[in-house]
Backbone as JSON, one array per atom type, in Angstrom:
{
  "sequence": "MVQCRVVLVGAHRVQQAERGHGREVAAPGLAVPALAKSLADPNADVRKAAVAALTRHRATEDARAALATATTDPDADVRAYAARAL",
  "N": [[5.74, 23.01, 8.14], [5.36, 20.33, 8.14], [3.07, 19.0, 7.18], [3.3, 19.16, 4.37], [5.57, 17.58, 3.74], [4.68, 15.14, 4.72], [2.49, 14.53, 3.08], [3.73, 14.18, 0.61], [5.14, 11.87, 0.97], [3.41, 9.7, 0.82], [0.29, 7.8, 0.68], [-0.13, 6.25, 3.03], [1.31, 7.63, 5.0], [-0.02, 10.08, 4.96], [-2.53, 9.33, 5.93], [-1.77, 8.48, 8.48], [-0.91, 10.91, 9.57], [-3.29, 12.36, 9.58], [-4.77, 10.89, 11.4], [-3.29, 11.03, 13.71], [-0.94, 12.94, 15.63], [-0.25, 14.77, 13.65], [-2.49, 16.02, 12.72], [-3.06, 18.18, 14.38], [-1.23, 20.12, 13.61], [-1.88, 20.73, 11.06], [-2.58, 23.27, 9.52], [-5.02, 24.93, 7.58], [-4.08, 26.79, 5.64], [-1.55, 25.89, 5.01], [-1.79, 23.12, 4.65], [-3.86, 22.62, 2.73], [-3.01, 23.56, 0.08], [-0.85, 21.76, -0.36], [-2.15, 19.29, -0.19], [-3.95, 19.56, -2.3], [-2.17, 19.58, -4.41], [-1.32, 16.97, -4.25], [-3.39, 15.62, -5.41], [-2.75, 15.19, -8.0], [-1.03, 13.12, -8.02], [0.4, 10.09, -9.28], [-0.37, 7.75, -7.99], [-3.27, 6.22, -6.97], [-4.03, 5.69, -4.34], [-2.7, 7.64, -2.87], [-4.01, 9.89, -3.85], [-6.61, 9.36, -2.92], [-6.18, 9.46, -0.15], [-5.45, 12.13, 0.06], [-7.86, 13.38, -0.66], [-9.44, 12.51, 1.47], [-8.15, 13.83, 3.57], [-8.51, 16.47, 2.76], [-11.22, 16.77, 3.24], [-11.38, 17.43, 5.89], [-10.85, 20.07, 5.85], [-12.83, 21.3, 4.44], [-14.33, 23.55, 4.87], [-13.01, 25.66, 3.85], [-12.62, 27.63, 0.92], [-10.64, 26.95, -0.97], [-10.15, 24.25, -0.4], [-12.63, 23.13, -1.03], [-12.66, 23.68, -3.75], [-10.54, 22.08, -4.61], [-11.56, 19.57, -3.95], [-13.74, 19.51, -5.68], [-12.41, 19.38, -8.11], [-11.34, 16.84, -7.83], [-13.54, 15.26, -8.27], [-13.52, 14.56, -10.88], [-11.59, 12.71, -11.21], [-9.64, 9.97, -12.57], [-9.91, 7.6, -11.11], [-12.44, 5.68, -9.68], [-13.0, 5.45, -6.91], [-11.7, 7.69, -5.81], [-13.17, 9.72, -7.03], [-15.69, 9.19, -5.89], [-15.2, 9.54, -3.12], [-14.59, 12.27, -3.14], [-16.97, 13.4, -4.13], [-18.74, 12.69, -2.1], [-17.7, 14.2, -0.05], [-18.31, 16.75, -0.77]],
  "CA": [[5.82, 22.34, 6.88], [5.21, 18.89, 8.35], [2.03, 18.48, 6.32], [3.79, 19.04, 3.0], [6.44, 16.41, 3.65], [3.87, 13.94, 4.96], [1.69, 14.28, 1.89], [4.58, 13.73, -0.48], [5.64, 10.53, 1.25], [2.44, 8.74, 0.3], [-1.03, 7.67, 1.29], [-0.05, 5.72, 4.39], [1.77, 8.69, 5.89], [-1.09, 11.08, 5.06], [-3.53, 8.8, 6.83], [-1.2, 8.52, 9.83], [-0.91, 12.29, 10.03], [-4.65, 12.77, 9.86], [-5.25, 10.19, 12.59], [-2.46, 11.27, 14.88], [-0.53, 14.27, 16.04], [-0.13, 15.65, 12.5], [-3.73, 16.76, 12.52], [-3.03, 19.44, 15.12], [-0.4, 21.12, 12.96], [-2.3, 20.86, 9.67], [-3.32, 24.5, 9.29], [-5.53, 24.93, 6.21], [-3.25, 27.58, 4.73], [-0.39, 25.08, 4.61], [-2.18, 21.77, 4.26], [-4.72, 22.55, 1.55], [-2.25, 23.58, -1.18], [-0.08, 20.52, -0.5], [-3.1, 18.22, -0.46], [-4.45, 19.77, -3.66], [-1.1, 19.14, -5.31], [-1.29, 15.51, -4.19], [-4.44, 15.07, -6.26], [-2.15, 14.88, -9.3], [-0.11, 12.01, -7.84], [0.01, 8.93, -10.1], [-0.88, 6.68, -7.14], [-4.65, 6.49, -6.57], [-4.12, 5.68, -2.88], [-2.27, 8.97, -2.42], [-5.1, 10.81, -4.17], [-7.71, 9.07, -1.98], [-5.79, 10.0, 1.16], [-5.51, 13.59, -0.04], [-9.28, 13.76, -0.6], [-9.88, 12.3, 2.86], [-7.59, 14.91, 4.38], [-9.16, 17.72, 2.36], [-12.56, 16.87, 3.84], [-11.23, 18.09, 7.2], [-10.69, 21.5, 5.6], [-13.8, 21.68, 3.42], [-14.91, 24.86, 5.16], [-12.28, 26.66, 3.07], [-12.93, 27.64, -0.51], [-9.6, 26.23, -1.7], [-10.36, 22.8, -0.21], [-13.81, 22.76, -1.82], [-12.26, 23.7, -5.17], [-9.72, 20.88, -4.84], [-12.48, 18.43, -3.92], [-14.51, 19.55, -6.92], [-11.51, 18.87, -9.13], [-11.18, 15.39, -7.61], [-14.72, 14.54, -8.75], [-13.26, 14.14, -12.26], [-10.42, 11.83, -11.17], [-9.82, 8.71, -13.3], [-10.23, 6.5, -10.19], [-13.82, 5.77, -9.19], [-13.01, 5.68, -5.46], [-11.34, 9.09, -5.58], [-14.35, 10.51, -7.41], [-16.76, 8.97, -4.9], [-14.82, 10.23, -1.87], [-14.7, 13.73, -3.34], [-18.4, 13.76, -4.25], [-19.32, 12.56, -0.76], [-17.2, 15.31, 0.78], [-18.98, 18.0, -1.15]],
  "C": [[5.7, 20.82, 7.0], [4.2, 18.32, 7.38], [2.54, 18.25, 4.91], [4.64, 17.8, 2.84], [5.63, 15.13, 3.83], [3.09, 13.57, 3.71], [2.54, 13.68, 0.78], [5.13, 12.34, -0.26], [4.68, 9.47, 0.74], [1.2, 8.62, 1.15], [-0.95, 7.22, 2.74], [0.35, 6.82, 5.38], [0.71, 9.78, 6.03], [-2.14, 10.6, 6.05], [-3.03, 8.81, 8.27], [-1.27, 9.94, 10.38], [-2.31, 12.76, 10.38], [-5.2, 12.11, 11.12], [-4.51, 10.61, 13.86], [-2.13, 12.73, 15.1], [-0.4, 15.24, 14.87], [-1.35, 16.51, 12.3], [-3.69, 18.12, 13.22], [-2.22, 20.51, 14.42], [-0.83, 21.39, 11.52], [-3.19, 22.09, 9.49], [-3.78, 24.54, 7.84], [-4.66, 25.68, 5.22], [-2.03, 26.84, 4.23], [-0.82, 23.75, 4.03], [-2.93, 21.73, 2.93], [-3.93, 22.63, 0.24], [-1.44, 22.29, -1.41], [-1.0, 19.34, -0.83], [-3.66, 18.34, -1.87], [-3.42, 19.31, -4.68], [-1.03, 17.61, -5.36], [-2.38, 14.86, -5.03], [-3.94, 14.74, -7.66], [-1.17, 13.7, -9.2], [-0.55, 10.82, -8.69], [-0.6, 7.77, -9.29], [-2.28, 7.04, -6.63], [-4.81, 6.49, -5.05], [-3.69, 7.01, -2.28], [-3.39, 9.97, -2.68], [-6.29, 10.61, -3.23], [-7.4, 9.65, -0.6], [-5.84, 11.52, 1.15], [-6.95, 14.08, 0.02], [-9.8, 13.61, 0.82], [-9.38, 13.42, 3.76], [-8.24, 16.25, 4.04], [-10.55, 17.87, 2.97], [-12.5, 17.54, 5.21], [-11.12, 19.61, 7.06], [-11.74, 22.04, 4.64], [-14.52, 22.99, 3.72], [-14.21, 25.96, 4.37], [-12.62, 26.52, 1.59], [-11.91, 26.84, -1.32], [-9.77, 24.71, -1.57], [-11.56, 22.34, -1.02], [-13.48, 22.73, -3.31], [-11.44, 22.46, -5.51], [-10.61, 19.63, -4.85], [-13.32, 18.37, -5.19], [-13.67, 19.02, -8.08], [-11.39, 17.35, -9.04], [-12.4, 14.6, -8.09], [-14.57, 14.1, -10.2], [-12.04, 13.22, -12.35], [-10.68, 10.55, -11.97], [-10.23, 7.53, -12.4], [-11.62, 6.7, -9.59], [-13.89, 6.05, -7.68], [-12.68, 7.13, -5.13], [-12.53, 9.98, -5.9], [-15.46, 10.39, -6.37], [-16.44, 9.66, -3.58], [-15.01, 11.73, -1.99], [-16.16, 14.16, -3.41], [-19.08, 13.7, -2.89], [-18.92, 13.73, 0.12], [-17.89, 16.62, 0.47], [-20.44, 17.94, -0.77]]
}
């Protein structure tokens, strides 16, 4: 459950987890639902970090669905990151 707690802490922690040891424990079955939930965070930086992390799991249907949802985000950067990932 490390991924879930990391995502909820904020963008900085998500990015740290993706760059460091957190990446090894981020199984898609656990990470993708938590990251998808983070796409509703009020902080655009958290949403951007979630999209960046979801790109590592884009081979899964759930991650692609979450990325597709992010293409309609109010923040232009989030939309661009999501569109690039797809």
